[in-house]
C-alpha positions, 0 to 999 in steps of 0.5 A: 854767782853758781857752780853750772852743776848746781843749777842744771836738772841733768847729769854733766861732766865733772869739768863742767859741773865747775863752771861759774855761772854768773847770770841766766838770760833768754835774750841775747842782748841781756847776755854778760860774761859767764851766763847761761844761753837758754834758747827759748823757742817763740810764737814768731822768733826761735832762741837758736838764731841767737845763739852765735851772738850770746857766745859773742857776749860771753856765754858760757853755756847753750841750753836749748830744746833737742831735736828728733829726741836727741839729748845730751851734752856737745861741745861746739868750740870750747862751748857745752851745748846742752839739749834737753827735752823742754828748755822753758821747763828747765829754765825754770828748774834753773832760776829755783836754783839761782835765784833763793825764795824765801817768801813768808808767804807766797800765793798764785791767783789764776782765772780767766776774770778777777785776777787783778782785783783779787791779788790788789785786794790781797796786798791791801789786806795785808797792808792793813794788818801791818804785812808789807806785801806785794802784788804782781800782775797786769796792774804792774808791780805793787808795794804799799812800802812808799807807795810804789809801782816797781815795774811796768804792767805786765800780767805776767813777766817772762820767767827770768824778769819774774825772777828777777822782780822777787829777788829785788822784793826780797832785797827789799825786806818785802816778803809776801808776795801774790801774783797773777798766774795768767795762762800765757805764763802758765802755759810757758812754764813762767812760774814753773819751780815756785813754791806757793803757800796758796794757788786760787781759781777765780772762774772760767770762760772763754778767752786768749783763744788766738793763743790757745786755739781751743777751750780746752788747750786753754783749760789745760794751761790754766790747769797746770797750776794744781796739778803740776806747778802746786806742791802737796802742802799748797793750799787751794782756793776755788770758787764753788759757783764756778762749775769749773772748781769741781775739776779742780776739786778732784785733783786736789783731792787725788794729790792730798791737797787741802781744797778751800771753797768760797761762794754760795755753794761753798763749804768754807766761806758761804755767801749767804747775802749781798745787798747792792745799795748805790756806792758799796754793797752789804755783805753777810757770810759764813767764815768756816761757820760763824756769820759775820756782816760786814759793809764792802766799799766796792761795786759789783757781786762779782768783786765780793766773789773776788773779796773772798778769794782774797780772804782766803789767801790771807788767811792761809798766808798768816792772818787772823779773821778779825783782821781779815773783814777788817781789812775788806771793809776798808778797801780802795777801788781796783784801778779800772775794775768797776771803779766809779770815775765820776758823778754827772748830778744823779747819773753815774759813770763807771771805768771797767777793764772787762775784755771777755763775754762773760766779764762784760755781762757781770759788770753790766748785771753789776750796775743793773743792781745799783743804777735807777735809770738806763745803762749805757755802754761803751766799748770795742774789741782789740785787735789781734785777738780772739775775734770769735768772742767779737759777736758774743760781746755785742749780743750780751751788749744788747741784751743786758743794756740799754744803750750801746755805743760801739767805737775802737779799743786797741786794733793794733794791726787789724782794720778797725773797722772790721772789728767794730762790724764784727760787734755790730753783728751781734748789737745791730741797734749800737751807734758806731762812733769809731774814735773813743774819745768822741765816743765816751764824750757822746755817751757823757753828754747822753746821761740824764736822771739815775744813769749809769755809764760803762765805759768797758775794755780797757781799764786802767790801760793808760794807752791806745795801740793802733798798728805798731805804734802807742799813744798816749789815751786814758779813758779816765782822762777822757771821762774826767776832761769831759765832767771837769773842763 
């Protein structure tokens, strides 16, 4: 418990400063006696509609956005209503005061693609070096301690849920944490106030335009991690081969922050050579001028980039280079990230989460480097998401794959046939099979010597959403049940 005056960023009358606060909530159903209720405005729901419900449940104070530039404190039926300029930013500030964040290493990774792989690799490298750490993101809240997944899959948990997750990890003596920073989470101030040791950038391409509307808005959300959230002491890690890194480096320079680069054009961790083998890659790189060669046990050139990003994060959270390189050689495949699921004779079947044009292209090209024959791709696009990328993904599949099968992904509340038609505009030569299970099985039946099958779009997911209904569905299970009936 804390006093209200200890939590807020604004001045209060003395009588209000001493109010004892038991919790902070943005969901009226979770309010307990003594809570602060922060009324947030969402895309479809305005928290102001639930203020009365929160008070009935025992809220002691209400924080909400001021209207018409009216800010300050009003007492209504003995309850202080605090009107602020930005309720989300105030929530982040209060959470930072309410929860004591004391970590040995705290890192965030943003970018369009590669976040999940990078944070998972960081956690694996920490574990190999004897550090009990956790990763938070699309794959869940995972710790090698008891080999457990502590939460449902959330790329970026809400601000309050995230703080409670971090608090739970601290209680378990897990104090090295790496998390994905999604554009939605950054735009909604979910990680504001956290004191990061390292903030990393993987790459940038189009995605989530259904939410951000424009590419520039999407970029500005990503950029916040470096321009507003990172501290001056935070080390910035960037992919030198992505053109948007120059913007981040400029921010770091202006803020007098250390900026570390990785990639072929990097100053710090420079790729010298990558040789793709069937099941692994041979990598030669300069780590701060020291040439090191190692066998990397995961397919995909883009995964080498993610691994080097992870290496930089691990270095600036206290690991020595020898331990990092040893960890890189022992990494396990990332769940649903260009993951080799099975082999049918000499043919291979891979699963990947690729759901953006750039990610799909990188996945196909990575398989092109190791497949001896055809590349067969099965994919679809999700409903109620950026529709403009569907034709682009069709065009990429047509250009880089040999055979394309268009199927359903998570159509959600859109007409799945219309989604497939949009993809087929970019790839009219594709075969259309609406049922995803049938599409995957059809593709497996096609496999011949040296082929590589890529089942893309859903990766680790174990459900399919049609309308508002979620049904059990796993690409992995479909593949394995077909190969091993």
